[in-house]
C-alpha positions in Angstrom: -16.8 -16.2 28.4 -13.8 -14.6 27.1 -10.3 -15.7 28.7 -7.9 -13.7 30.2 -5.9 -13.8 26.9 -8.7 -12.6 24.9 -9.7 -9.7 27.4 -6.1 -8.7 26.9 -5.8 -9.1 23.5 -9.0 -6.4 23.2 -7.4 -4.0 25.5 -4.2 -4.0 24.0 -6.4 -3.5 20.4 -7.6 -0.6 22.1 -4.7 0.9 23.2 -3.1 0.7 20.1 -3.8 3.7 18.2 -2.9 5.6 21.6 0.5 4.1 21.6 0.8 4.8 17.7 0.3 8.4 18.3 2.5 8.5 20.9 5.2 7.2 18.9 4.8 9.9 16.1 4.6 12.6 19.1 7.9 11.4 19.9 9.5 12.6 16.6 8.3 15.8 16.8 10.9 17.9 19.1 13.5 16.2 17.0 12.1 17.6 14.0 11.8 21.1 15.5 15.9 21.0 16.7 16.6 19.6 13.0 14.8 22.3 11.4 16.4 25.0 13.5 20.3 23.2 13.1 19.7 23.8 9.5 18.2 27.1 9.7 15.1 26.6 8.4 12.8 29.3 10.2 10.3 29.7 7.5 9.3 25.8 7.9 8.9 26.3 11.7 6.7 29.2 11.1 4.6 27.5 8.9 1.9 24.9 10.7 1.5 23.4 7.2 5.0 22.9 6.3 5.9 21.9 10.0 3.8 19.3 10.2 4.7 17.8 6.7 8.4 17.4 8.0 7.1 16.2 11.3 5.4 13.6 9.7 7.9 12.9 6.9 10.5 12.2 10.0 8.6 9.6 11.7 7.5 8.1 8.3 10.9 7.6 7.5 11.3 5.8 10.7 8.1 3.4 10.7 7.4 2.9 7.0 9.9 -0.5 7.2 8.1 -1.3 10.2 4.9 -1.1 8.5 6.2 -2.9 5.2 7.0 -5.5 7.5 3.3 -5.9 8.7 1.5 -5.4 5.9 3.9 -7.2 3.2 2.4 -10.5 3.7 -1.0 -9.0 2.3 0.3 -6.4 -0.3 2.6 -9.1 -2.3 -0.2 -11.8 -2.7 -2.4 -8.7 -3.9 0.0 -7.2 -6.7 0.5 -10.8 -8.0 -3.5 -11.4 -8.4 -3.7 -13.9 -5.6 -6.3 -12.4 -3.6 -10.1 -13.0 -3.6 -12.8 -11.8 -1.0 -10.0 -10.2 0.9 -8.3 -13.9 1.3 -5.2 -14.8 0.4 -5.1 -17.4 -2.1 -2.1 -19.9 -3.2 -3.2 -19.6 -7.2 -3.6 -16.6 -9.2 -7.2 -15.5 -9.5 -6.6 -12.8 -11.5 -3.8 -10.8 -13.3 -1.3 -9.0 -11.4 0.5 -5.4 -11.5 2.2 -5.0 -15.2 2.3 -2.4 -17.8 2.0 1.7 -16.9 1.3 2.0 -13.1 0.1 4.9 -11.1 1.7 4.7 -7.4 -0.8 6.6 -4.9 1.1 8.1 -1.9 4.6 7.2 -2.9 5.9 8.7 0.4 9.7 7.8 0.9 10.0 5.1 -1.4 8.6 2.2 1.3 7.3 0.3 -1.7 9.1 1.1 -4.5 11.1 -2.2 -5.0 8.0 -4.4 -5.3 7.7 -2.5 -9.1 11.0 -3.6 -10.3 11.0 -6.0 -12.7 13.5 -8.2 -10.6 10.4 -9.8 -9.1 10.0 -11.4 -12.3 13.7 -12.3 -13.1 14.0 -13.8 -9.2 10.5 -15.7 -9.4 11.6 -17.6 -12.6 15.2 -18.5 -10.8 13.4 -19.8 -7.9 11.2 -21.7 -9.8 14.1 -23.0 -12.1 15.5 -23.8 -8.9 12.8 -25.8 -7.1 12.2 -28.0 -10.1 16.0 -29.0 -10.0 15.8 -29.8 -6.8 12.7 -31.6 -7.3 14.2 -33.6 -10.0 17.5 -34.5 -7.9 15.8 -35.9 -5.3 13.6 -37.8 -6.8 10.4 -36.2 -5.4 7.2 -35.7 -7.3 7.0 -31.9 -8.9 3.4 -30.4 -9.9 3.8 -27.9 -12.3 0.9 -25.5 -13.3 1.6 -22.7 -15.5 5.4 -23.0 -15.1 5.6 -23.0 -11.3 6.3 -26.1 -9.5 5.2 -27.0 -5.8 7.3 -30.0 -4.2 5.9 -32.9 -2.5 7.5 -35.2 -0.7 11.2 -35.8 0.3 11.1 -32.2 1.4 9.5 -31.9 4.9 6.4 -30.6 2.9 7.5 -27.6 2.5 6.1 -25.8 -0.2 8.0 -24.5 -3.4 7.7 -20.8 -5.2 4.8 -18.8 -4.7 2.9 -18.5 -7.9 2.4 -15.0 -9.6 0.7 -13.5 -12.3 2.5 -10.1 -12.4 3.6 -9.1 -15.2 6.7 -6.9 -16.8 6.2 -3.3 -15.5 7.1 -0.2 -18.0 6.3 2.8 -16.3 5.5 3.7 -12.7 4.0 7.1 -12.1 4.8 7.7 -8.1 2.4 10.5 -6.8 3.9 12.2 -4.0 3.0 16.1 -3.3 5.2 15.9 -0.4 8.3 17.2 -1.3 10.5 16.2 1.9 9.8 12.9 1.4 11.6 13.0 -2.2 15.2 12.7 -1.3 14.3 9.5 0.3 12.2 8.3 -2.4 14.8 9.2 -5.1 17.2 7.1 -3.3 14.8 3.9 -3.3 13.9 4.4 -6.8 17.8 4.1 -7.4 18.1 1.3 -5.1 15.3 -0.8 -6.8 16.8 0.1 -10.4 14.0 1.5 -11.8 15.5 5.1 -13.0 14.0 6.1 -16.2 11.1 4.0 -15.7 10.2 4.9 -12.0 8.7 8.8 -12.3 8.3 11.3 -9.1 5.2 13.2 -9.8 5.5 16.3 -7.2 1.5 17.5 -7.5 -1.5 16.0 -6.4 -4.3 13.5 -8.4 -6.1 16.7 -9.9 -2.6 18.2 -11.6 -1.5 14.6 -12.9 -2.5 15.9 -16.6 -1.2 19.6 -16.0 2.0 19.8 -17.5 1.8 24.0 -16.5 1.9 22.4 -12.5 5.0 20.1 -13.2 7.7 18.7 -15.5 5.1 15.7 -17.6 1.7 14.7 -18.0 -0.1 11.6 -17.2 -2.4 11.1 -20.1 -6.0 10.0 -19.2 -7.0 6.4 -20.4 -3.3 5.1 -20.2 -3.0 3.2 -17.0 -3.0 -0.6 -16.8 -3.1 -0.5 -13.1 -3.2 2.0 -9.6 -1.7 0.9 -6.7 -2.8 2.5 -3.6 -1.6 0.8 0.1 -2.7 2.4 3.1 -2.4 5.7 1.3 -6.2 7.2 0.8 -7.3 7.7 4.3 -5.0 11.1 3.8 -6.0 12.3 0.6 -7.7 15.8 0.0 -11.2 15.8 -1.7 -11.3 11.7 -1.7 -14.7 11.6 -3.5 -13.5 13.9 -6.5 -10.0 12.6 -6.8 -11.1 8.9 -6.8 -13.6 9.8 -9.8 -10.2 11.6 -11.0 -8.3 8.5 -10.8 -11.0 6.4 -12.5 -10.6 8.4 -15.4 -6.6 7.3 -15.9 -7.4 3.5 -15.9 -7.6 2.1 -19.2 -10.7 0.0 -20.0 -9.6 -3.7 -18.0 -7.4 -1.8 -16.0 -7.1 -2.7 -12.7 -7.0 -0.6 -8.9 -5.2 -2.8 -6.4 -6.1 -1.5 -3.0 -5.1 -2.3 0.7 -6.8 0.5 2.7 -7.8 1.0 6.4 -11.5 2.0 6.4 -14.1 3.5 8.4 -15.8 0.5 10.7 -19.3 -0.5 9.3 -21.0 -3.0 11.9 -21.0 -2.7 15.9 -22.1 0.8 17.2 -19.6 1.0 20.0 -16.6 0.5 17.8 -18.0 2.5 15.4 -17.8 5.0 18.1 -14.8 4.5 19.6 -13.2 4.7 16.1 -14.9 8.3 15.6 -13.6 9.1 19.3 -9.8 8.1 18.5 -10.0 10.1 15.3 -10.6 13.5 17.0 -6.6 13.4 17.3 -6.0 11.1 15.1 -5.4 13.2 12.0 -3.4 15.6 13.8 -0.6 13.0 15.0 -0.6 10.8 11.5 -0.4 13.7 8.4 -4.1 14.4 7.9 -5.0 10.5 8.4 -8.4 9.6 8.4 -9.9 6.7 10.2 -13.7 6.8 9.2 -13.4 7.1 5.4 -15.9 4.9 3.5 -13.1 4.2 1.1 -14.9 0.9 -0.4 -18.1 2.7 -1.1 -16.2 5.7 -2.6 -14.3 3.5 -4.9 -17.1 1.6 -5.7 -18.9 4.7 -7.1 -15.8 6.7 -8.6 -17.0 4.6 -12.1 -18.6 1.7 -13.4 -16.7 -1.5 -12.6 -16.1 -4.8 -14.8 -15.5 -6.4 -11.7 -15.2 -6.1 -7.7 -13.0 -8.4 -5.6 -12.3 -6.9 -2.5 -13.1 -7.8 1.2 -11.9 -7.8 4.6 -9.0 -9.7 6.0 -10.4 -12.7 7.9 -7.8 -12.4 10.7 -9.0 -8.8 11.5 -11.5 -9.1 14.9 -14.6 -6.9 15.8 -12.0 -4.8 18.3 -9.6 -3.9 15.4 -10.1 0.3 15.1 -8.6 0.0 11.5 -10.4 -2.6 9.6 -9.2 -2.7 5.9 -10.1 -3.8 2.6 -7.8 -5.9 0.2 -8.8 -6.6 -3.6 -9.1 -5.6 -7.0 -11.1 -3.2 -8.9 -11.4 -3.6 -12.7 -12.7 -1.2 -15.1 
């Protein structure tokens, strides 16, 4: 029999998406006031532009909070430390590196993860930990250039191991131009000017220089990164197949996305019910997309290592997939 604490947890899980929509709705009046103050009456008269402005304002506020919650999964994913939806300490595959396409760059919430400062910081932490272990007389176990402290340190672990490599180019795909001011600021703060290119068009026009001042060549990307964004891209099946064509042979698609619930008719029905209202409050986001299935169908894959995080219970309205598709 379920305990009172478990019942409360389930109730709050059901309530969570409605609370989230309420928070999003609370940003609408302020968006209207701002547009009036700035004299952007054309935006007010365009439902699509008004929705974009509203969502941008809300997302600027919420994105850092999302980063705190999702970061403990996303960072290991990009370091090559996930398998079957689980986070592991040792890399089980390569991390991000080379030429990267970031889908749904938004306001720049994840921009800094592409900075090569992470490589320098990691090397510095490893060297520092090794010196500390040596000076304290503790045993250091080194594998692949990283050290783990044992004894003499209260049982604390040393630096996390990572398989990521240097990044040479990032294409940040974000057609919502209301997000670009914040995105440019985050690129500058991350020291990625000259490396990170904002692509202001949809996936279908990445290789079309007539639509934007640039071009991404097919078969040129070492990695694609999509973090909680495939739920809102238009024509998802076609665009996922299109993106597949930009990966090199052996290229990797790192994915962390919420998806349609497959098991439990009651939760499937509840998710579909929530989805009636959800897209109108969250920038067109769809809860019931079978994103994993569509990614599997995007093209032939050499390896698929994707799963559901183990800590997500049956009553979660937004279940996720986490892992890597290798072309």
